[in-house]
Structure formats: C-alpha cells, structure tokens
C-alpha positions in Angstrom: -11.6 42.7 -17.7 -13.3 40.0 -15.5 -17.2 40.6 -15.3 -19.4 38.7 -13.1 -21.4 37.5 -16.1 -18.5 35.4 -17.3 -17.4 33.9 -13.9 -19.1 35.4 -11.0 -17.7 32.8 -8.4 -14.0 33.6 -9.4 -14.4 37.2 -8.1 -15.0 35.6 -4.6 -11.7 34.0 -4.4 -9.3 35.5 -1.9 -6.5 36.5 -4.2 -4.8 39.9 -4.8 -5.9 40.0 -8.4 -9.4 40.1 -7.4 -9.0 43.3 -5.3 -7.8 45.1 -8.5 -10.6 43.6 -10.4 -13.1 44.9 -8.0 -11.8 48.4 -8.1 -11.7 48.3 -12.0 -15.3 46.9 -12.3 -16.7 49.5 -9.9 -14.8 52.3 -11.6 -15.9 51.2 -15.0 -19.5 51.0 -13.8 -19.4 54.4 -12.5 -18.0 56.0 -15.6 -20.7 54.0 -17.5 -23.4 55.3 -15.4 -22.2 58.9 -16.0 -22.1 58.2 -19.8 -25.6 56.7 -19.7 -27.0 59.8 -17.9 -25.2 62.1 -20.4 -26.7 60.1 -23.3 -30.2 60.2 -22.0 -29.8 63.9 -21.5 -28.6 64.3 -25.1 -31.6 62.3 -26.3 -34.0 64.3 -24.1 -32.7 67.5 -25.7 -32.9 66.3 -29.2 -36.4 64.8 -28.8 -38.0 67.4 -26.7 -38.9 64.8 -24.0 -38.2 65.6 -20.3 -35.1 64.2 -19.0 -36.7 62.8 -15.9 -39.2 60.7 -17.9 -36.3 59.0 -19.8 -34.5 58.4 -16.5 -37.7 56.9 -14.9 -38.3 54.6 -17.9 -34.6 53.6 -17.8 -34.7 52.7 -14.1 -38.0 50.7 -14.8 -35.9 48.3 -17.1 -33.8 47.5 -13.8 -36.7 46.5 -11.8 -36.7 42.8 -13.0 -33.0 42.5 -12.5 -33.3 44.1 -9.0 -36.0 41.5 -8.0 -33.7 38.6 -9.4 -30.7 40.0 -7.6 -32.7 40.3 -4.2 -33.4 36.4 -4.8 -29.9 35.6 -5.5 -28.7 37.5 -2.4 -31.2 35.7 -0.1 -30.1 32.3 -1.7 -26.4 32.6 -1.8 -25.4 35.9 -0.1 -22.4 38.0 -1.4 -24.5 41.0 -1.8 -21.6 43.1 -3.1 -21.4 40.7 -6.1 -25.0 40.8 -7.0 -25.1 44.5 -6.8 -22.3 44.7 -9.2 -24.7 42.8 -11.7 -27.1 45.9 -11.5 -24.3 48.3 -12.0 -22.4 46.5 -14.7 -22.2 48.1 -18.1 -24.6 45.4 -19.9 -27.3 46.3 -17.4 -26.7 50.0 -17.7 -26.9 49.6 -21.5 -30.2 47.9 -21.3 -31.5 50.6 -18.9 -30.3 53.2 -21.4 -32.1 51.5 -24.3 -35.3 51.3 -22.2 -35.1 55.1 -21.6 -34.5 55.8 -25.2 -37.5 53.6 -26.0 -39.6 56.6 -25.1 -38.8 58.0 -28.5 -37.7 54.8 -30.3 -39.7 51.5 -30.4 -36.6 49.7 -31.6 -34.6 50.6 -28.6 -37.5 49.6 -26.3 -37.8 46.3 -28.1 -34.0 45.7 -27.8 -34.2 46.5 -24.0 -37.3 44.4 -23.1 -37.1 41.6 -25.7 -33.3 41.0 -25.6 -31.7 42.9 -22.8 -33.8 42.2 -19.8 -34.4 38.5 -20.4 -30.8 37.8 -21.3 -29.7 39.5 -18.0 -32.2 37.5 -16.0 -30.9 34.3 -17.7 -27.3 34.9 -16.9 -28.2 35.9 -13.5 -29.7 32.6 -12.8 -26.7 30.6 -14.2 -24.2 32.7 -12.3 -26.4 32.3 -9.2 -26.1 28.5 -9.6 -22.3 28.7 -10.0 -22.2 30.8 -6.8 -24.3 28.3 -4.9 -21.9 25.4 -5.9 -19.0 27.6 -5.0 -20.6 28.2 -1.5 -21.2 24.4 -1.0 -17.6 23.5 -1.9 -16.2 26.1 0.6 -18.3 24.8 3.3 -17.1 21.3 2.7 -13.5 22.4 2.5 -13.5 24.3 5.8 -15.2 21.2 7.5 -12.5 19.0 6.0 -9.7 21.4 7.2 -11.3 21.3 10.9 -11.5 17.4 11.0 -8.1 16.4 9.8 -4.8 17.4 8.6 -4.6 18.6 5.0 -4.6 15.6 2.5 -5.7 14.4 -0.8 -9.4 14.4 -0.8 -10.7 11.3 -2.6 -14.5 12.2 -3.0 -15.9 14.6 -5.5 -19.2 15.9 -4.1 -19.0 19.0 -6.4 -20.1 16.7 -9.1 -23.5 16.3 -7.3 -24.0 20.1 -6.9 -23.0 20.7 -10.4 -25.6 18.2 -11.6 -28.2 20.0 -9.4 -27.1 23.3 -10.7 -27.5 21.9 -14.1 -30.9 20.6 -13.6 -32.0 23.9 -12.3 -30.8 25.7 -15.5 -32.5 23.2 -17.8 -35.6 23.3 -15.8 -35.7 27.2 -16.1 -34.8 27.0 -19.7 -37.5 24.4 -20.6 -40.2 26.4 -18.5 -39.3 29.7 -20.5 -39.4 27.7 -23.8 -42.9 26.3 -22.9 -44.2 29.8 -21.9 -42.7 31.3 -25.0 -44.9 29.0 -27.2 -47.9 29.7 -25.1 -47.3 33.5 -24.9 -49.2 34.3 -28.2 -52.3 32.6 -26.7 -52.1 34.0 -23.2 -51.7 37.5 -24.4 -54.2 37.4 -27.2 -56.7 39.6 -25.5 -53.8 42.4 -25.1 -52.7 42.2 -28.5 -50.9 39.8 -31.0 -47.7 41.9 -31.3 -47.4 41.9 -27.4 -47.8 38.2 -27.3 -45.2 37.7 -30.0 -42.7 40.1 -28.2 -43.3 38.2 -24.8 -42.7 34.8 -26.5 -39.4 36.2 -28.2 -38.3 37.5 -24.6 -39.0 34.3 -23.0 -37.0 32.3 -25.8 -34.0 34.8 -25.1 -34.3 34.1 -21.4 -34.2 30.4 -22.1 -31.1 30.7 -24.3 -29.4 32.8 -21.6 -30.1 30.1 -18.9 -28.3 27.6 -21.1 -25.6 30.1 -22.1 -26.2 29.3 -25.6 -23.2 31.5 -26.7 -20.9 29.2 -24.6 -22.4 26.2 -26.6 -21.7 27.9 -29.9 -18.0 28.6 -28.9 -17.8 24.9 -28.1 -19.3 23.9 -31.4 -16.9 26.2 -33.1 -14.1 24.1 -31.6 -13.0 26.5 -29.0 -11.0 24.7 -26.2 -12.8 23.8 -23.0 -9.8 23.7 -20.7 -6.7 25.9 -20.9 -3.3 24.7 -19.3 -1.3 26.8 -17.0 1.9 25.3 -16.1 1.2 22.2 -14.4 -2.5 23.1 -13.7 -5.6 23.7 -15.9 -8.6 26.1 -15.8 -11.7 25.9 -17.8 -12.4 28.5 -20.4 -15.6 30.4 -20.8 -17.1 27.7 -23.0 -16.1 24.8 -20.7 -17.4 26.8 -17.6 -21.0 27.6 -19.0 -21.9 25.2 -21.7 -24.2 22.2 -20.9 -23.7 20.4 -24.2 -20.5 19.4 -25.9 -19.8 17.0 -28.7 -17.9 13.9 -28.0 -15.2 15.1 -30.5 -14.6 18.0 -28.2 -14.2 15.9 -25.0 -12.1 12.9 -26.2 -9.0 15.0 -26.7 -9.2 16.0 -23.0 -9.4 12.4 -21.8 -6.8 10.9 -24.0 -3.2 12.1 -23.9 -0.8 9.4 -25.1 2.1 11.5 -24.2 1.2 12.2 -20.5 -1.9 10.7 -18.9 -1.4 13.1 -15.8 -2.1 16.1 -18.3 -5.3 14.5 -19.3 -6.6 13.9 -15.7 -5.7 17.5 -14.6 -7.9 18.8 -17.4 -10.7 16.4 -16.9 -10.8 17.2 -13.1 -10.9 21.0 -13.9 -13.8 20.5 -16.2 -15.9 18.2 -13.9 -15.2 20.6 -10.9 -15.9 23.9 -12.5 -18.4 23.1 -15.4 -21.8 21.4 -16.0 -20.6 18.7 -18.6 -20.6 15.8 -16.3 -23.1 13.9 -18.1 -21.5 14.7 -21.6 -18.1 13.5 -20.0 -19.5 10.3 -18.8 -21.1 9.6 -22.1 -17.7 10.2 -23.9 -16.2 7.8 -21.6 -18.0 4.9 -23.3 -15.8 5.6 -26.4 -12.6 4.9 -24.7 -10.6 1.7 -25.4 -9.7 -0.7 -22.5 -6.2 0.8 -22.4 -7.3 4.4 -22.6 -9.9 3.7 -19.8 -7.3 2.0 -17.7 -4.7 4.9 -18.1 -7.5 7.5 -17.3 -8.7 5.8 -14.4 -5.0 5.4 -13.0 -4.3 9.0 -13.7 -7.4 10.3 -12.0 -6.7 8.3 -8.8 -3.7 10.6 -8.4 -5.8 13.8 -8.4 -7.7 15.4 -5.6 -11.2 14.0 -5.9 -10.0 11.4 -8.3 -11.9 8.4 -6.6 -15.4 10.3 -6.9 -14.5 11.1 -10.6 -13.6 7.2 -11.1 -16.9 6.1 -9.7 -18.9 8.6 -11.7 -17.4 7.8 -15.0 -16.8 4.0 -14.5 -20.5 3.3 -15.2 -19.8 4.3 -18.8 -16.4 2.5 -19.0 -16.0 -0.7 -20.9 -17.2 -3.5 -18.7 -13.6 -5.2 -18.2 -12.2 -1.9 -16.8 -14.6 -2.1 -13.7 -12.2 -4.1 -11.4 -9.4 -1.9 -12.3 -11.3 1.3 -11.7 -12.7 0.0 -8.3 -9.2 -0.7 -7.1 -7.8 2.5 -8.2 -10.7 4.4 -6.3 -10.2 2.3 -3.3 -6.5 3.1 -3.2 -7.3 6.8 -3.5 -9.8 6.4 -0.6 -7.1 4.9 1.6 -4.7 7.8 1.0 -7.3 10.3 2.1 -7.9 8.7 5.4 -5.7 9.4 8.6 -2.7 7.2 8.7 -3.9 5.3 11.8 -7.1 4.3 9.8 -5.4 3.3 6.7 -5.8 -0.4 5.6 -3.6 -0.9 2.6 -3.5 -4.6 2.9 -7.2 -4.8 2.7 -7.4 -2.4 -0.2 -4.7 -4.5 -2.2 -6.5 -7.8 -1.6 -10.3 -7.1 -1.3 -10.6 -6.3 -5.0 -9.8 -8.4 -8.1 -8.3 -5.5 -9.9 -4.7 -6.2 -9.1 -5.0 -9.8 -10.3 -7.1 -8.9 -13.3 -4.5 -6.3 -14.3 -1.7 -8.8 -14.4 -3.9 -11.3 -16.3 -4.9 -8.8 -19.0 -1.4 -7.4 -19.5 -2.6 -3.9 -19.8 0.0 -2.4 -17.2 2.4 -5.3 -16.2 4.8 -3.0 -14.4 2.0 -1.6 -12.2 0.5 -5.0 -11.7 3.9 -6.2 -10.4 4.3 -3.3 -8.2 0.9 -3.6 -6.5 1.6 -7.4 -6.1 4.9 -6.6 -4.5 3.5 -4.0 -2.3 0.9 -6.5 -1.0 3.7 -9.1 -0.5 5.8 -6.6 1.5 2.9 -5.8 3.7 2.0 -9.5 4.5 5.6 -10.0 5.8 5.9 -10.6 9.6 9.7 -10.5 9.5 12.2 -8.4 7.7 12.9 -9.6 4.1 14.6 -8.0 1.0 11.2 -8.1 -0.7 10.3 -4.9 1.4 13.2 -2.9 -0.2 12.3 -4.1 -3.6 8.6 -3.2 -3.2 9.7 0.3 -2.1 12.1 0.7 -5.0 9.5 -0.5 -7.4 7.0 2.2 -5.9 9.6 5.0 -6.3 10.1 4.2 -10.0 6.4 3.8 -10.6 5.7 7.3 -9.0 8.3 8.9 -11.5 6.5 7.0 -14.3 3.0 8.1 -13.4 3.6 11.7 -13.1 5.5 11.5 -16.4 6.7 15.0 -17.9 3.7 16.8 -16.3 5.4 16.6 -12.9 3.9 18.0 -9.9 4.3 21.1 -7.6 6.4 20.7 -4.6 3.6 21.3 -2.1 1.2 18.9 -3.8 -0.4 16.6 -1.3 0.5 13.0 -1.3 -1.4 10.7 -3.5 -1.9 7.0 -3.0 1.4 5.8 -4.3 3.1 8.2 -2.0 1.0 7.1 1.0 1.5 3.3 0.1 5.3 4.0 -0.2 5.4 5.7 3.3 3.3 2.8 4.8 5.7 0.2 3.4 8.7 2.1 4.6 7.2 2.3 8.1 6.5 -1.5 8.0 10.0 -2.1 7.0 11.4 0.2 9.8 9.3 -1.6 12.3 10.4 -5.1 11.2 13.9 -3.9 11.1 13.8 -2.5 14.6 12.2 -5.9 15.7 15.0 -7.8 14.0 17.7 -5.6 15.5 16.0 -6.0 19.0 15.9 -9.7 18.5 19.7 -9.9 17.6 20.5 -7.8 20.6 18.6 -10.0 22.9 20.3 -13.2 21.4 23.8 -11.6 21.9 22.8 -10.8 25.4 21.9 -14.4 26.2 25.0 -15.6 24.5 27.0 -13.2 26.7 25.2 -14.4 29.9 26.0 -18.0 29.1 
C-alpha cells in the first residue's frame, strides 16, 4: 500500500497503478474512520463519558494537521493529495488516541506528544517533495514546448532538492532549539507541560528529518533498487538527509558496468536529498573511478549537471575530463543546427589529457579521430574509421546494462550522426566534382 507519507509525489504521476492506489487509499481511509468512530463509541460506553465529547476532542487533534494541510495546498496545490493526509490511518489513529485521552492520560500523551508533531514533520517533508515535483514538471513542459524531445543535459532538480533540504534542516533546527527552551517558556503554566511541549518539538524535528529513514540507511538498507535497466530510490534513499560514505560508494563504483552506477546515482540525485553527501563521497574516488563515473554520467539525462555538481569534489586531475564530458553532453542536448562538435572537441584539454594519462586510451583515440574527421574538407577514409570507432565505443560504453529502444540519443550517438552527415556531405561533393570533371572531358 502506497501512502502519501512514504512518497507523496509518486501518487501524482499519471500512471494506471496510481488510479488503483487512490481508490484503495480512500477505501481504507473510510474503513478506518468507521472503525475509529466505533472504538470511540465503545470507550464512551465503558467509561461513562458522552460519545460527542470524545469525538470533539478527537477532532481537536486534527486541527494542527488541517492548518498544515491548508498551507500545503496554498503552496503546492494538489488539494486531493493533502486531504488524503487528514484521512489517512495514521492521522485517524492520532485523533482516536486524542479522544481516548479524555479517560486515559497515556493516550493523550501519545497523541499530542508523538502523533501530532510527527504528522506535522512528515507533512513538511512531503510538501517539500511535492514542491520539487511541481518545479520539475513545469521545466519539463517548457522544454517539450521549445524543442523536440532530446537528452537534457542540465540537472536543475539538484538546486531544488537542496532548497527543500535547507527548509527541512531549518525547520528541524528551529524545533530543536524551541524544544530546549520550552521548559523555561512554559514554566508559569507548569513544569510537566513544558517538558511535554519540548518532547513534542523534538519529535517534530526528527520527523522533519525523517529520522526513521536515516536509521534504515545506517542499518545498511539499500538506497536505490534496480528495476531492469532503470533504478528507483528506496524509502531510505528518498527521505534521509544523511548517509555514510560506505553506503554511497557502492552506488558510485561498479567495476562490471559503469552505466549501472550512473543510473543509480542519477536516480538518487533526482529523487533524494543526499546531494551534498554524494559530493563528499566523490572525493574518495580514485582517478580511474572518477573518470569512469564522469563518462558514464555524461550518457544519462541530466548528466552534465551532475558532473559539474560533483566535479568540485573529484580529484584535481579529473577536472579536464569531467569538463569535456559535460561539454559533449551539452552539445547533444542542443538542436542539431546549433551543435558545435568541433569546438567541443578542441576547446577543452580533456581529450589531450585523456591520451596523456592513459586512463582510457581507446576513448581518447576515438575522440581524436572524431575531431580529425570533422576537420576534413574533402572526403577521406578517416571519416569512416572515426564512425566505426564511435560505433564500437557506444557498444562498450553501455556495456551489459544496455539501454531501452526508445532511449533518447546520448552524445556518442549525436556525434556519430554528425560525422555521418559530414561524410555524406563530403561524399556528395566528391561525386558532384567527379561528374563535373566527366562532363568537361566529354565536352572536349
């Protein structure tokens, strides 16, 4: 069962499974509400309290969540999703405990010290995820209107994820500071009330951080799960803001298939808040590992943005390679009439440095051959050799991971198409020149 507390924005995707999830969610919420009313009725009969009083106190516990939901609707839209928060079983259970609190102080404590602040903290983190989802959707629609579908090179979602991370950290820090000050602030009311308020604020702070996701991460639960040729983030990967380097390095290093590592890393950067932790872990990579990761990232949508984000932490000698790979990915994202492949291959020292270091000799020869082919102003076998080298490199780059048939063209594909077009043009000119020479001979 997918609840908005675990992945709110995934319910907003337009896919058939979500329609069934919505129906199941509302059905379960309705059944839970009926069970809640029945349980309050039983408690009222056993305790001798009036049923209406228990229901009124139960509804009172939902007021803070309703205020939070109203703010979420104003900030992100999607009213149906946020109303589901109010009707979801965790919120209903919190309300029932509040109602039972009329006759049981323990139930009241669980409701107001644990339940309500936890729901508010999770609401804030979910609202941040939905805000990022909205930003990405707006950018995707604008991109589709401006040009044909292609491989996007930038990764603006990183900026939005960092902003959402900052909001959650700021809210958690504020709640923690207020928690320590609560006993002093509420001293006139009572020492017990101040301690309870402080505990509630600490619970809210932990909920803003999704502390349970951090515990899963520390327990070595995987951050990313592979599904065929793709990958999706797990609960721990989506919500935790802190992860040890030991949990991130396996995602960045895959000796068998670098494409697998880049697919997992891109999923984590897009859908999680671990960008700073991933960048810190990048400093632990060797030269060869950083080069392989940069090259593999450049083949992914948004790869250029990811390379530039992580390259500040890469070992210093990798900077020329990373810059060149990002530039090549940028060229592939442009319309064909605006691509400047020759400039991309010659403006950076990455191609020359790659050959000098010997990290990827075959790739260095391929890039040098592609540059030489594009420099030709007359047809030569070099062009066919460069095209063949590119085709072999494409097979080697994707490795055993492969790619889906409808995947957008990456920079090696776009560069191969450019060299092929250049070869056809020079071949046409050569044929036209030969025909003109034959015509002149015939006239003589």
